[in-house]
N, C-alpha and C positions, 0 to 999 in steps of 0.2 A: 301595798301592791294593788294592781287593777285586775280584778276577776269579778265576773258576774256571780260567782259563788258567795261572795261576801255580801252582796245584796239579797240573795236567796237566804242566807243566814239570818236577815232581818225578820223573816217570817217565823213565828213560834212553831208552826207545823211544817218545818223545812224537812226535806228528803234526807235519807240516812246518810248518803255519800257526802252531801254538804256538812252534815253535823259531824261526820267523821274527821274530815280534814281540818275543819275550823276549830274544833274543840281539842284538837291533839297539841299539847303543849303551847297553849296560847300566849302564856308570858314570854316564853323564848321567841315564838314567832313575830310578836309585836315589837320585841327588843330588837331583833334583826332588821325589821321592816323600818323602825323609826331611826336606827343607826344608819342603814343604808340611804334612806330618803334625806336625812339631815346632811350627810357627807356630800351627796349629789347635789342638793340645794346649794350648799356653801360654794362648792367648786364651780357649779354652773354660773352663779352670780359673779364669781371672780373672773370667769372666762369671758363674760359678755361686756364687763365694764371696760372703758377705754384704757389704753396702756400708753405710757410715755414712749416706749421704745418704737412702737409702730409709727407714732407720729414723727419721731426724730428722723427716721429712715425716709419718710415720705412727705416731709414737711416742706420740701422745695415746691411741690405742686399743690394747687387747691384741690379740696376734696369735693367731688360732685356729689349730687344726691344719689342715695342708693338705689341700685336696680331692684325691680320687683322680686327676683329671686333672693336678694339680700334681705329684704323685708320678711320674705316668707321664712328664711332660716331664723331670723330673730323671733317671729311670731311663734314658730315651733319651739324654741327655747322658753319663751313665756308660758307657752301651754304646758310644758314639761315642769317649769317651776310651780306653776299653780297645782298641777296634779301631785307633785312631791309635798307641797304644802299640806294638802288634804291627807296624804298618807301620814305625815308627821303628826297632824293634830289627832287624827283618829287613833293611831297607834298609841300616842301619848295618853289619850283619856282612857284607852282599854288597859294600859299598863298601871296608870295611877288610880282608876276607879274601876276595879274589876266588877263591882256590883252592876255597873252599866250593862256589862256583857250577861251577867246572870239573869237580870230582869228582862232582857230580850227573850229569854226562852220561856217565860212565865206567860201562859195563855190567860187571856180575860183579866190582865192586870190592869188596875186603875192608873198606874203611872205610865204615861205614853212617851215620855221624854226620851228613854233608852231607845226605843224604836225609832223615834223621830230623827235622833242623832245618828243612828246606824244608817237609816236611809239617806238622810241629808249627806253625810260624809261620803257614801258609797256613791251617790249620783254625782257630787262634786268631782270625785276622781275619775269616775267613768267619763263624765262630759269633756274634761279637759285633755284627757289622754286620747279619747276618740277624736277630738278636734285636732290633737298632734298627728293623728294617722291621716286624717283628711289634708291637713296642711302638707304633710310629707308627699301625699299623692299629687297634690296640686303643684308641689316644687318640680316633680318629675315632668309633669305635663308642660310647666312653664319653661323649663330650660330646653325641652324638645321643640316647643313651638317657636322660641326665640331663635334657636340655632337653624332649624329647619326652614322657617318661613322669613327670617329676618325682620321680624315684626316689631323689633324695638321694645319698649315697656309694655308689658302686659297689663291688663286691667286688675288692679289688686282689689278694687272694690268688688268685682265679680267673685274673687276667690273667697272674699269675707263672707259673701252672701252663700256661696255653696257650701263652705266649711261649717260655719256656725249654723246655718240653716239645718244642714243634714245632721250635725251632731246634736242639736236641741231636739229636732223632730224624732230621730231614732231613740235618742235616751228617754224622751217621754213616752213614746209609744211602748218601749220595752218594759219600763217601770210600771206603766198602767196595766199592762197585761199580767205583770208578775204579782202586783199587789191588789188584784181584783178578788172579791169586792172590797177588802179593807187590809190594812197591813197586819192588824191583829188576828185576822182570819182569811189568809190567803188560800186559794184553791190548791188542792192537793194533786200530784201527777205532774208529768212531764208536758202535757199539753200546754199548760198556762206559762210554763217556764220557757219553752223553746223560743218563742218570739224574742224574749229578753236576750237569750243566748245569741241568736241570730244578729239582733241590732248590734251587740257588743263585738262580735267577731267579724262581722262583714266588713268594716273599714280596715280591719287588720289584714284580713286576707287579700283585700284589694291592693294593699300596699306590697304585700309579699308576691303577688302574682303580676300585677300591672307594672310597678315600678322598675323592675329589672328589664321588661320589654322596653320601656321608654328611655332607660339609660343606655341599653345596647344601641338602639337606633339613633339616640343623641350622639354617642361616641363615633358612630359610623359617619354621621354628618360633620363632625368636628373635623375630621381628618380631611374631608374635601374643603372645608373652609379655610383650613390652615394652608393647604397647598395652593389654593386659589388666591390667598391674600397677597402673597409676593410672587407667586409663580414657581416658588421653590419649597422644598420640604427640608429645612435646615435642622440642625441639632436642637435649636431652641424650640422650634415647632413640634419636633418630636417630643421633647421633654414636657412641654405644656400639654400635649395630648395624653402622655403618660400620666401626668398628675391628675388630669380630668378623670381618666378611668380609675385611678386608685381612690379618688375622692368618691365617685359613685360606688365602688366597692365597699369602702368604709362605711358609707351610709347604710347600705343594705346589710353589711355584716353586724353592725351594732343593732339593727332592727331585729335581725334573725336571733342573735344572742339574747335579746331581751324578751322577745314575745313568742318565740317558737315553743319554749317551755310551758307557756299558757295553753297552747293547741294541744300538746301532748297530755297535759294534766287534765284538760277537759275531757278529752276522749277516754281517759282512764277513769274518770269519775262517772262518766255517762255509762260505761261499761259496768261499774259497780252498781249503778243505780238500778239497772235493769235486772239484777240479780236477786232471786228470793232472799238470800241471807249474805249480806256483804262481809259478815265475820267468819265465813267458812273457811277452813284451813287451806283449801285449793286456791284460794283468792290471795293467799298471804303475799306472793311477789308482787301482784298488781296493787295491792294496798301500800307496800313498801316503796314501790316507785311512785305512786301518787303522792305519797308523803314527802318524798325526796324532791320531786318536781314542785311540790306547793311551797316547800321552804326555798328552794332556789328561786322561784318566782318572786318571793318576798324580798329576796336581795336584789335581783337583776332588773325588775320593773321599774323601780325608781331611779336606778342607776342609768337609765336611758337619758335623763336630762344631761348628765356630765358627759356620757360617752357621745352623745349627739354633737355637743360642742368640740369635742376632740376630732370627730369626723368632719364637721362642717369647717373648722378654722385650724385645727391642730392645738397644741398647747401654747396659749397666748401669754402666759407668764403671770407674775403676781406684781408687776410694777404698775399699779393702778394710779391713774391720774384723773380724779373726777373733775378738776378745774378745767380740762380740756373739753368737757361736754358742751359748754356755751360755744366754744371756739368751733367746734365740730357743726353745730347748728347754725352758726353765722356763715360757715363756708358753704354748707348745703344751700342756704338761701341764696348767696351771692353768685353761685355758679350754675347758670342755666343754659348755657351753650359750651361747645366743645372748645379746645384751645386752637390757636391759628393752625393752618395746614402747614406741613413741613415737607414739601418736595417729594417724598418718596410714597405718599399715600398711606402712611402708618402713623397714627397719633401717639406720640412718646406718652402722653398723660395717661391714655388707656393702657398702654404698655407697661406703665409703672405702677398705676394703682389698682387696675383690674378689677374696678368696682362698678362700672356703669356701661350696660350694654346698650344704652339708647341715644348716644350721642349722633347728632346728625353732622357729617362733615361737608362744610360748604367749600367748594373749589378743590375738592380731592379729585385725584384722576381714578383711583381704584374704588368706585362706589357702585352699588347696585342701581337699579332702574328708579327705586324711590328714594335714593339718596342715603341708604343705610350703608354703613361701612362693615364689611364682614368680620373685621377685628373686634366690632363691638358685640357680636353675637358671642364670640369666645370668652369675653371678659366675665359674663355672668357666671361661667362655669368654673373659673379659677379664683374667684373671690375668696378670701379667707384662707388661701392656700399659703405655701412657704413664701416668706417675704423676701428672703434671700434670691430664690428663684425669680420672683416678681421683679426685683431691681435688676437682676442679670438680663432679663427679657427686654427691659426698658434700655439698659445700656447697649445690647447688641443691636436693637432696632435702631437706637440713636446713631450708633457707629454706621450702620448701613446707609442712613440718610446722609451722613456727612461724607461718607465715601462717594455716594451718588453726586452730591453737590461738587465735590472736589473734580470728579470725572468730567462733569458738565463744563466747569470752569476752564479746565485745561484743554 
């Protein structure tokens, strides 16, 4: 799991609330964490591997380079995978070598490796899950900017600088304050620990508060773009708009399920920490709820990796075809411009693949002042969605173009 309490646990003179939850049934907790993280890791990797079925359906069209948001979703999955790997390693070591955990609690011990492993694994997990939070926020910003301003491909390098820079800076600052003056002799009290908790939960709260705002404003702009694309709002446009809304809802639902328990648990532990005696009988209910949410966190935190892929792409199946990876790279390299214009102002390739929001349509009638086609903005939002609906959108748009041509010829 990803909790600042596990980093606080690395201090021998940890607070009573942290010691209470971390030392309660540690074997069971580590077993649940490694099981959840291991399953999430396996299924996430299977989800993001290329599949045969997807390429057979869309094989008649060349695959363009992925949009910025497509890359962002892939990077989020990579961050989640690396975070889950850290959980698997740490929980496995704590299960197989219980002496490591016991030696952390020994003050003035000559063996520093248990503390080094504790701090290193905790920082690894915090860093990559924090980066996942920042990338999730950048995804919401990116889709809003693309749809609202029709800006084409966003600057992915800028997102890298923001996410990794902030993740590294906040993680280093929080850990430096927590382990001052040294790991074996941390300062006592809440004052030195609060900056660490703030740097851990700040990106999480940012996603919970800001992402719904960006998603709501994006879906509002999507409706206008869909209506303006053909001048009508057909069943296909309505279906695409609904899929986009459902996709945003699933992303936020997964995030809330995986991380709201952390906020609840932290509030309960802070409440216990300020009490003179956390073992008082009047605090029994608070202690029980804190333990329940603690174990729930150990299960759902690592499951974010797999649940995110379901929210992003749906279930992609198990029909993995690694031999197509080279084919995909060649297709991305060979396709740098859009398909030829097709009369009605709508690109069938964009309608069928829904992968690339930045194609500039030369010779199209229905373009904006900078040559950007409105349908390209929509494609970024529905990538990874239902393949069947994607193909239906292509067929319907192609049929409208054919009907328009037949009317002109007659």
